C-alpha positions as a Markdown table, in Angstrom:
| # | Residue | x | y | z |
|---|---|---|---|---|
| 1 | Met | 123.8 | 101.4 | 79.4 |
| 2 | Lys | 125.8 | 98.6 | 80.8 |
| 3 | Ile | 123.7 | 96.8 | 83.5 |
| 4 | Ala | 125.0 | 94.3 | 86.1 |
| 5 | Phe | 123.4 | 92.3 | 88.8 |
| 6 | Ile | 124.6 | 91.4 | 92.3 |
| 7 | Gly | 122.4 | 88.5 | 93.3 |
| 8 | Ala | 120.5 | 86.3 | 90.9 |
| 9 | Gly | 117.8 | 84.9 | 93.2 |
| 10 | Gly | 114.0 | 85.4 | 93.4 |
| 11 | Ile | 113.4 | 89.1 | 93.1 |
| 12 | Ala | 116.1 | 89.5 | 90.5 |
| 13 | Gly | 113.8 | 87.7 | 88.1 |
| 14 | Ser | 111.2 | 90.4 | 88.4 |
| 15 | Tyr | 113.7 | 93.1 | 87.7 |
| 16 | Arg | 115.2 | 91.2 | 84.8 |
| 17 | Asp | 111.7 | 90.8 | 83.2 |
| 18 | Ser | 111.1 | 94.5 | 83.5 |
| 19 | Leu | 114.5 | 95.3 | 81.9 |
| 20 | Lys | 113.5 | 93.0 | 79.0 |
| 21 | Lys | 110.4 | 95.0 | 78.4 |
| 22 | Leu | 112.5 | 98.1 | 78.4 |
| 23 | Asn | 114.9 | 96.5 | 75.9 |
| 24 | Gln | 117.8 | 96.9 | 78.3 |
| 25 | Pro | 120.3 | 94.0 | 78.1 |
| 26 | Ile | 122.2 | 92.7 | 81.1 |
| 27 | Phe | 125.9 | 92.4 | 80.7 |
| 28 | Ala | 127.0 | 90.7 | 83.9 |
| 29 | Ile | 125.6 | 88.5 | 86.7 |
| 30 | Cys | 127.2 | 87.9 | 90.1 |
| 31 | Asp | 126.0 | 85.4 | 92.7 |
| 32 | Ile | 127.8 | 83.5 | 95.4 |
| 33 | Asn | 126.1 | 80.4 | 94.0 |
| 34 | Lys | 128.3 | 79.7 | 91.0 |
| 35 | Glu | 125.8 | 77.4 | 89.3 |
| 36 | Arg | 123.0 | 79.9 | 89.6 |
| 37 | Ala | 125.2 | 82.8 | 88.4 |
| 38 | Glu | 126.2 | 80.7 | 85.4 |
| 39 | Ala | 122.6 | 79.6 | 84.6 |
| 40 | Val | 121.2 | 83.1 | 84.8 |
| 41 | Ala | 124.1 | 84.6 | 82.9 |
| 42 | Lys | 123.5 | 82.0 | 80.1 |
| 43 | Glu | 119.8 | 83.1 | 79.9 |
| 44 | Glu | 120.9 | 86.7 | 79.6 |
| 45 | Asn | 123.9 | 86.1 | 77.4 |
| 46 | Ala | 126.0 | 87.8 | 80.1 |
| 47 | Asn | 129.2 | 87.2 | 81.9 |
| 48 | Ala | 129.0 | 85.3 | 85.2 |
| 49 | Tyr | 130.9 | 86.1 | 88.5 |
| 50 | Thr | 130.9 | 84.9 | 92.1 |
| 51 | Asp | 132.8 | 88.0 | 93.5 |
| 52 | His | 131.1 | 91.3 | 93.1 |
| 53 | Arg | 134.4 | 93.3 | 93.4 |
| 54 | Asp | 135.8 | 91.2 | 90.5 |
| 55 | Met | 132.8 | 92.0 | 88.4 |
| 56 | Leu | 132.8 | 95.7 | 89.2 |
| 57 | Ala | 136.5 | 95.9 | 88.3 |
| 58 | Lys | 136.3 | 94.0 | 85.0 |
| 59 | Glu | 132.8 | 95.0 | 83.7 |
| 60 | Lys | 132.7 | 98.7 | 84.9 |
| 61 | Pro | 128.9 | 98.8 | 84.8 |
| 62 | Asp | 126.9 | 102.0 | 84.5 |
| 63 | Val | 124.0 | 100.5 | 86.6 |
| 64 | Val | 124.0 | 97.8 | 89.3 |
| 65 | Phe | 121.0 | 96.0 | 90.6 |
| 66 | Val | 121.7 | 94.6 | 94.1 |
| 67 | Cys | 119.3 | 91.8 | 94.8 |
| 68 | Ile | 120.5 | 90.0 | 98.0 |
| 69 | Pro | 118.9 | 89.0 | 101.3 |
| 70 | Pro | 119.1 | 91.7 | 104.0 |
| 71 | Gly | 121.5 | 89.6 | 106.1 |
| 72 | Ala | 123.9 | 89.3 | 103.2 |
| 73 | His | 124.5 | 93.0 | 102.9 |
| 74 | Thr | 128.1 | 94.0 | 103.7 |
| 75 | Thr | 129.8 | 96.3 | 101.2 |
| 76 | Gln | 128.1 | 95.4 | 97.9 |
| 77 | Val | 126.1 | 98.7 | 97.5 |
| 78 | Ala | 128.9 | 100.9 | 98.8 |
| 79 | Asp | 131.5 | 99.2 | 96.5 |
| 80 | Ser | 129.2 | 99.7 | 93.5 |
| 81 | Ala | 128.6 | 103.4 | 94.4 |
| 82 | Gln | 132.3 | 104.0 | 94.6 |
| 83 | Thr | 132.6 | 103.0 | 90.9 |
| 84 | Gly | 130.1 | 105.7 | 90.0 |
| 85 | Ala | 127.4 | 103.2 | 89.0 |
| 86 | Ala | 123.7 | 104.0 | 89.4 |
| 87 | Leu | 122.1 | 101.8 | 92.0 |
| 88 | Phe | 118.8 | 99.9 | 92.3 |
| 89 | Val | 118.7 | 98.0 | 95.6 |
| 90 | Ala | 116.1 | 95.5 | 96.5 |
| 91 | Lys | 114.3 | 96.1 | 99.8 |
| 92 | Pro | 115.1 | 96.0 | 102.7 |
| 93 | Ile | 118.5 | 97.6 | 102.3 |
| 94 | Ala | 120.2 | 95.7 | 105.3 |
| 95 | Ile | 119.4 | 93.8 | 108.4 |
| 96 | Asp | 121.0 | 96.4 | 110.8 |
| 97 | Met | 121.3 | 100.2 | 111.0 |
| 98 | Glu | 125.1 | 100.2 | 111.2 |
| 99 | Thr | 125.4 | 98.7 | 107.7 |
| 100 | Ala | 122.6 | 100.9 | 106.3 |
| 101 | Ile | 124.0 | 104.2 | 107.7 |
| 102 | Arg | 127.6 | 103.3 | 106.5 |
| 103 | Thr | 126.2 | 102.5 | 103.0 |
| 104 | Lys | 124.0 | 105.6 | 102.9 |
| 105 | Glu | 127.0 | 107.8 | 103.6 |
| 106 | Ala | 128.9 | 106.1 | 100.7 |
| 107 | Val | 126.0 | 106.5 | 98.3 |
| 108 | Glu | 125.7 | 110.2 | 99.2 |
| 109 | Lys | 129.4 | 110.8 | 98.9 |
| 110 | Ala | 129.4 | 109.1 | 95.4 |
| 111 | Arg | 126.4 | 111.2 | 94.4 |
| 112 | Val | 125.1 | 108.4 | 92.1 |
| 113 | Ile | 121.4 | 107.9 | 91.1 |
| 114 | Asn | 119.9 | 105.5 | 93.6 |
| 115 | Gln | 116.6 | 103.8 | 94.2 |
| 116 | Val | 115.2 | 101.1 | 96.5 |
| 117 | Gly | 112.6 | 98.6 | 95.3 |
| 118 | Tyr | 109.5 | 99.7 | 97.2 |
| 119 | Met | 107.1 | 99.0 | 94.3 |
| 120 | Ala | 103.9 | 100.0 | 96.2 |
| 121 | Arg | 105.1 | 103.7 | 95.9 |
| 122 | His | 104.8 | 103.3 | 92.1 |
| 123 | Ser | 101.4 | 101.7 | 91.8 |
| 124 | Asp | 98.4 | 103.3 | 90.1 |
| 125 | Ile | 96.4 | 103.2 | 93.4 |
| 126 | Thr | 99.2 | 105.0 | 95.3 |
| 127 | Ala | 99.3 | 107.7 | 92.7 |
| 128 | Lys | 95.5 | 108.0 | 92.8 |
| 129 | Ala | 95.5 | 108.2 | 96.6 |
| 130 | Lys | 98.2 | 111.0 | 96.5 |
| 131 | Glu | 95.9 | 112.9 | 94.2 |
| 132 | Leu | 92.8 | 112.4 | 96.4 |
| 133 | Leu | 94.7 | 113.3 | 99.6 |
| 134 | Ser | 96.4 | 116.5 | 98.4 |
| 135 | Gly | 96.3 | 119.0 | 101.3 |
| 136 | Arg | 94.5 | 116.7 | 103.7 |
| 137 | Lys | 95.7 | 115.6 | 107.1 |
| 138 | Leu | 95.9 | 112.0 | 108.1 |
| 139 | Ala | 95.2 | 110.9 | 111.7 |
| 140 | Met | 95.6 | 107.2 | 111.5 |
| 141 | Gly | 97.1 | 104.5 | 109.2 |
| 142 | Phe | 97.0 | 100.8 | 109.6 |
| 143 | Gly | 97.9 | 97.8 | 107.4 |
| 144 | Arg | 98.7 | 94.1 | 107.3 |
| 145 | Phe | 100.8 | 91.5 | 105.5 |
| 146 | Met | 99.2 | 88.1 | 106.0 |
| 147 | Cys | 100.4 | 85.0 | 104.1 |
| 148 | Arg | 101.7 | 81.5 | 104.5 |
| 149 | Met | 105.3 | 81.1 | 103.5 |
| 150 | Gly | 106.4 | 78.0 | 101.8 |
| 151 | Ala | 109.6 | 76.0 | 101.3 |
| 152 | Ser | 110.4 | 77.9 | 98.1 |
| 153 | His | 112.1 | 80.6 | 100.3 |
| 154 | Pro | 114.8 | 78.6 | 102.1 |
| 155 | Trp | 116.5 | 81.6 | 103.8 |
| 156 | Trp | 113.4 | 83.6 | 104.6 |
| 157 | Gly | 112.5 | 81.8 | 107.9 |
| 158 | Lys | 116.0 | 82.4 | 109.4 |
| 159 | Phe | 116.1 | 85.6 | 111.4 |
| 160 | Asn | 119.9 | 86.1 | 111.0 |
| 161 | Ile | 119.3 | 86.3 | 107.2 |
| 162 | Ser | 115.9 | 87.8 | 106.8 |
| 163 | Gly | 115.5 | 89.9 | 109.9 |
| 164 | Gly | 112.0 | 88.5 | 110.5 |
| 165 | Gln | 108.7 | 89.2 | 108.7 |
| 166 | Met | 108.3 | 92.9 | 109.8 |
| 167 | Leu | 111.8 | 93.8 | 108.5 |
| 168 | Glu | 111.8 | 91.7 | 105.3 |
| 169 | Gln | 108.2 | 91.4 | 104.1 |
| 170 | Ser | 105.9 | 93.8 | 106.0 |
| 171 | Thr | 108.4 | 96.5 | 105.3 |
| 172 | His | 106.3 | 97.2 | 102.3 |
| 173 | Val | 103.4 | 98.2 | 104.6 |
| 174 | Phe | 105.6 | 100.2 | 106.9 |
| 175 | Asp | 107.1 | 102.0 | 104.0 |
| 176 | Leu | 103.7 | 102.8 | 102.4 |
| 177 | Leu | 102.4 | 104.3 | 105.6 |
| 178 | Arg | 105.6 | 106.4 | 105.9 |
| 179 | Tyr | 105.1 | 107.5 | 102.3 |
| 180 | Phe | 101.7 | 109.0 | 103.2 |
| 181 | Met | 102.1 | 109.9 | 106.8 |
| 182 | Gly | 105.7 | 110.9 | 107.3 |
| 183 | Asp | 108.4 | 109.8 | 109.8 |
| 184 | Val | 107.7 | 107.4 | 112.7 |
| 185 | Glu | 108.9 | 108.5 | 116.1 |
| 186 | Lys | 108.0 | 105.6 | 118.4 |
| 187 | Val | 107.0 | 101.9 | 118.0 |
| 188 | Gln | 105.8 | 99.1 | 120.3 |
| 189 | Ala | 105.6 | 95.6 | 119.0 |
| 190 | Phe | 104.6 | 92.2 | 120.3 |
| 191 | Gly | 104.9 | 88.8 | 118.7 |
| 192 | Ile | 104.5 | 85.0 | 119.2 |
| 193 | Lys | 106.8 | 82.2 | 118.1 |
| 194 | Gly | 106.1 | 78.5 | 117.4 |
| 195 | Val | 102.7 | 78.9 | 115.8 |
| 196 | Ser | 103.5 | 76.7 | 112.8 |
| 197 | Ala | 103.9 | 73.0 | 113.4 |
| 198 | Ser | 106.0 | 72.8 | 110.3 |
| 199 | Gly | 108.5 | 75.3 | 111.6 |
| 200 | Ile | 108.0 | 78.0 | 109.0 |
| 201 | Ala | 110.3 | 80.5 | 110.9 |
| 202 | Asp | 112.6 | 80.7 | 113.8 |
| 203 | Phe | 111.2 | 84.2 | 114.7 |
| 204 | Glu | 107.8 | 85.5 | 115.7 |
| 205 | Glu | 105.3 | 84.3 | 113.1 |
| 206 | Cys | 102.5 | 86.6 | 114.3 |
| 207 | Thr | 103.2 | 90.2 | 115.2 |
| 208 | Val | 101.5 | 93.5 | 115.9 |
| 209 | Cys | 103.2 | 96.8 | 115.9 |
| 210 | Asn | 101.8 | 100.2 | 117.0 |
| 211 | Leu | 103.2 | 103.3 | 115.5 |
| 212 | Tyr | 103.4 | 107.0 | 116.6 |
| 213 | Phe | 104.2 | 109.4 | 113.8 |
| 214 | Ala | 106.0 | 112.7 | 114.1 |
| 215 | Ser | 102.8 | 114.4 | 113.0 |
| 216 | Gly | 100.9 | 113.1 | 116.0 |
| 217 | Ala | 99.1 | 110.5 | 113.9 |
| 218 | Val | 98.9 | 106.9 | 115.1 |
| 219 | Gly | 99.0 | 103.5 | 113.3 |
| 220 | Asn | 99.3 | 99.8 | 113.5 |
| 221 | Ile | 100.6 | 97.0 | 111.3 |
| 222 | Thr | 99.7 | 93.3 | 111.7 |
| 223 | Ser | 101.7 | 90.5 | 110.2 |
| 224 | Thr | 101.6 | 86.7 | 109.9 |
| 225 | Cys | 103.5 | 84.2 | 107.8 |
| 226 | Val | 101.4 | 81.2 | 108.9 |
| 227 | Ala | 98.0 | 81.8 | 107.2 |
| 228 | Asn | 96.7 | 83.3 | 104.0 |
| 229 | Ala | 93.9 | 85.9 | 104.2 |
| 230 | Pro | 91.7 | 87.7 | 101.7 |
| 231 | Glu | 93.4 | 91.1 | 101.0 |
| 232 | Gly | 96.4 | 89.9 | 103.0 |
| 233 | Phe | 98.5 | 92.8 | 101.7 |
| 234 | Ala | 96.5 | 95.9 | 102.6 |
| 235 | Ala | 96.6 | 99.3 | 104.1 |
| 236 | Glu | 94.0 | 101.9 | 105.3 |
| 237 | Leu | 94.2 | 105.6 | 105.9 |
| 238 | Val | 91.9 | 107.7 | 108.1 |
| 239 | Gly | 91.3 | 111.4 | 108.5 |
| 240 | Asp | 88.5 | 113.9 | 109.0 |
| 241 | Asp | 85.7 | 112.7 | 106.6 |
| 242 | Leu | 88.3 | 110.5 | 104.9 |
| 243 | Tyr | 88.8 | 106.8 | 104.6 |
| 244 | Leu | 90.8 | 105.0 | 102.0 |
| 245 | Lys | 91.6 | 101.3 | 101.7 |
| 246 | Phe | 94.5 | 99.9 | 99.6 |
| 247 | Ala | 93.8 | 96.3 | 98.6 |
| 248 | Leu | 97.2 | 95.9 | 97.2 |
| 249 | Asp | 98.3 | 95.7 | 94.4 |
| 250 | Thr | 95.5 | 97.4 | 92.3 |
| 251 | Arg | 92.3 | 98.3 | 94.2 |
| 252 | Leu | 91.5 | 101.5 | 96.1 |
| 253 | Phe | 88.2 | 102.3 | 97.7 |
| 254 | Gly | 86.6 | 104.4 | 100.4 |
| 255 | Ala | 85.3 | 107.9 | 100.6 |
| 256 | Val | 86.9 | 111.4 | 100.7 |
| 257 | Ala | 84.8 | 114.5 | 101.7 |
| 258 | Gly | 81.6 | 112.5 | 101.2 |
| 259 | Gln | 82.6 | 111.4 | 97.7 |
| 260 | Arg | 82.8 | 107.7 | 97.1 |
| 261 | Val | 86.1 | 106.2 | 95.8 |
| 262 | Asp | 86.2 | 103.0 | 93.9 |
| 263 | Tyr | 89.2 | 102.7 | 91.7 |
| 264 | Thr | 91.0 | 99.8 | 90.1 |
| 265 | Gly | 94.5 | 100.3 | 88.7 |
| 266 | Glu | 96.4 | 98.4 | 86.1 |
| 267 | Glu | 100.0 | 98.7 | 87.2 |
| 268 | Ser | 101.0 | 97.3 | 90.5 |
| 269 | Gly | 104.4 | 99.1 | 90.6 |
| 270 | Tyr | 106.7 | 96.2 | 89.9 |
| 271 | Tyr | 107.4 | 97.2 | 86.3 |
| 272 | Arg | 107.0 | 101.0 | 86.7 |
| 273 | Gln | 109.6 | 101.2 | 89.5 |
| 274 | Val | 112.2 | 99.8 | 87.1 |
| 275 | Glu | 111.0 | 102.0 | 84.2 |
| 276 | Lys | 111.2 | 105.1 | 86.4 |
| 277 | Phe | 114.6 | 104.2 | 87.6 |
| 278 | Ile | 116.0 | 103.7 | 84.1 |
| 279 | Gln | 114.4 | 107.1 | 83.1 |
| 280 | Ala | 116.1 | 108.8 | 86.1 |
| 281 | Val | 119.4 | 107.3 | 85.2 |
| 282 | Lys | 119.2 | 108.5 | 81.6 |
| 283 | Ala | 118.1 | 111.9 | 82.7 |
| 284 | Cys | 120.6 | 112.1 | 85.7 |
| 285 | Asp | 117.6 | 113.1 | 87.8 |
| 286 | Gln | 117.6 | 111.9 | 91.4 |
| 287 | Ser | 114.7 | 114.2 | 92.1 |
| 288 | Ser | 112.3 | 111.9 | 90.2 |
| 289 | Ile | 113.1 | 108.9 | 92.4 |
| 290 | Leu | 110.3 | 108.1 | 94.8 |
| 291 | Ser | 112.3 | 105.8 | 97.2 |
| 292 | Ser | 115.9 | 106.8 | 97.6 |
| 293 | Tyr | 118.4 | 104.8 | 99.7 |
| 294 | Ala | 118.4 | 107.5 | 102.4 |
| 295 | Asp | 114.6 | 107.3 | 102.6 |
| 296 | Ala | 114.6 | 103.5 | 102.7 |
| 297 | Ala | 117.0 | 103.7 | 105.6 |
| 298 | Lys | 114.3 | 105.5 | 107.6 |
| 299 | Thr | 111.9 | 102.6 | 106.9 |
| 300 | Leu | 114.5 | 100.1 | 108.0 |
| 301 | Ala | 115.0 | 102.1 | 111.2 |
| 302 | Val | 111.3 | 101.6 | 112.0 |
| 303 | Thr | 111.4 | 97.8 | 111.5 |
| 304 | Val | 114.7 | 97.4 | 113.4 |
| 305 | Ser | 113.1 | 99.3 | 116.3 |
| 306 | Ala | 110.0 | 97.1 | 116.1 |
| 307 | Asn | 112.2 | 94.0 | 116.3 |
| 308 | Arg | 114.0 | 95.5 | 119.3 |
| 309 | Ser | 110.6 | 96.3 | 121.0 |
| 310 | Met | 109.6 | 92.7 | 120.8 |
| 311 | Val | 112.8 | 91.8 | 122.8 |
| 312 | Thr | 112.6 | 94.6 | 125.4 |
| 313 | Gly | 108.8 | 94.7 | 125.7 |
| 314 | Lys | 109.1 | 98.5 | 125.7 |
| 315 | Val | 108.1 | 101.5 | 123.5 |
| 316 | Glu | 111.2 | 102.1 | 121.4 |
| 317 | Val | 112.2 | 105.4 | 120.0 |
| 318 | Val | 113.1 | 105.3 | 116.3 |
| 319 | Gly | 116.5 | 107.0 | 116.0 |
| 320 | Ala | 117.3 | 109.7 | 113.4 |
| 321 | Val | 119.0 | 108.4 | 110.2 |
């Protein structure tokens, strides 16, 4: 299996580590930063490129990992799909719906195995919760992503590259609620800028977003990038005689039908998502993928709508994807 990377920054390191555990070598690295491409390629004993089209043409990879910021997405995924390569795309898949929909159509036309890196779908606690919730209806879901971003993420605080915290970071929480509760029909979000004296971001550093699901269930997601909090990455689900809390990445507790739940998992999902993807590629089995590009486009539509709501001050309808 000939594996190539487009993007050699932060998250690529996690995927590279997982591939090492799977004894899957990397043959080519592409990054617009020539020095970084060459440095990572040297570590992997791979070939370095600065143009992804050049790499695709010369290397003809079987698998491509696309690990670039949302605002950098143009045609990288679609170009890779058109070569017939299987695709693993870091979340979020784009910064705007036009790019995401155009790419989704290219991926579907190419009929290649595709997965997006929503690791929480692959965690032990998510699998346990799916088991506990089988056949049960959810009425409410809420979550949060609360942290303090540092200078080690130079592009993250720029809206035109990251798309803001809800789109780039809290997307994990939006996606996890969607995974359990289904599609979101409407959102309304509010935020505040200028909270950090050190200028962490040029977008809203504290946000709240209300959700209305197609099922009639309701939800809410709170985010901040200016303050760390205990269990800052968390989600909670509510139904009739049902409460579960995800203290991500590995703790699940609550009660279902009067039975106490207190479960600690071992796998957070970071490794397993890559393992499952490689297995799906080898088996040519898209049905085993938990987060396809098309499904990730639905999560992006929710966060794009949330950003739009902060501008309009209105309830925004999440369009069909």
